[in-house]
Structures are given as structure tokens and as C-alpha cells.
N, C-alpha and C positions, 0 to 999 in steps of 0.2 A: 503494500500499500504506500502511496506517495503522498506526502503532506506538503502543503504550501504550493508554490509555483514549480516544484521540481528541482529547484537548485539547492542542493545541500553540500556538505563538506566532503563528498565523496565523488570521484570521477571528475568530469570537465567542469562542473559547478565549483568544485574547490580549486581547481587550477585557475579558472577565470577570476574567482574572488581574490585569490593571492596575488595574481598579476595586476589587477586593478589597484589593490592596496600598495604594492611595491611602486607602481606608477605614480600614485599620489604622493608617497614618501619622496620619491626621487624629484618630483615637481616641487615640493616644498623646500627641499635642499637647494635645488637650482635657483629658486626664487630668492631665498635667504642670501645665497652667495652673490647673486647678481645685484641685488638692491641693497647690499651691506654698505658699510662706511665708504664714502666717496674718496677720502684721502687714501685709505688702504687700497682702493680698487686702482686709483691712479698710479700709486707706487708699484703695485704688482704688474699692472699693464705696461708700464715703462720698463721694468725688469724683464718682462716676457717678450719684449720687442714689439708689442702691439702698438704703442704710442711712440712717436719719434723721440729719441734721446735729446736731451739738452745739449746744445752745441759745447764742446769742449773750449776752454780758455786757451787762447794763443800762448805760447812761450813767453813772448813779449809782455802780455797782460799779466801773466803770473809774476813775472820779475817785477813789474810795476806795482802790482798789489803787495808783493813782499816788501819792497822798499818803502811804500807808503805806510804799511803796518809797522815798520821798524822805525818810522819817523824821519827817514832820509829825504822824502819828498814832501813838500807842503801841499795842502789841499788844492790850492790853485793850479800848481803845476801838475798835480795828479789828474785833475779834471781836464786840463789842456792836453796832456798826453793821451788821455783816454779818447778824446775827440780826434786826435791825429791818427791813432789806431783805428778809428772808426767803430769803437765799441761804446756801449752805453755805460752808465754808472751801475755800480753793483746793486 
């Protein structure tokens, strides 16, 4: 004798039910990971190569930054040399 609509935890009904449940769980996991913290997503996307990487500083810019940090170059001179290099302020 069959009770209800014929779907029970035996045979194809059980397999179909487990498949639907697994699909719902996977959908929830995907949604949480996709719509999680934006800053974490941006960092991971950049690390994974999905987003373009920030351009690396030139050797001249690195040397200028170091000299400015050490106090060897005054602010006005630093800004002038940045413009000569064609780079923006930090």
C-alpha cells in the first residue's frame, strides 16, 4: 500500500529528495561567498588574477619615495619630481 503521493525515502524519491537538498545547500554556500564582504572579494579577485593588478611603482619612483621618507627631499621638490616622472601623488 502506498501512502501520500508516492514519494518516500526509498528508491528514486529518496535520491531526488537528497539531490534537491544538496542543490539548495550548494546554492546557499555560493550566495554567501558571492555576496560576502566586498573588501575581501576585491582582494581575493586581484590575487586570483580576475581584476587587473595595480601598476608597480617605477624604480625612480621607489627611490624618490625612499629619499622623501628619509627627509632628504623637501615636499615641494618631491611633488615637482613626481610630476616630472608623470606619476600622481601617493
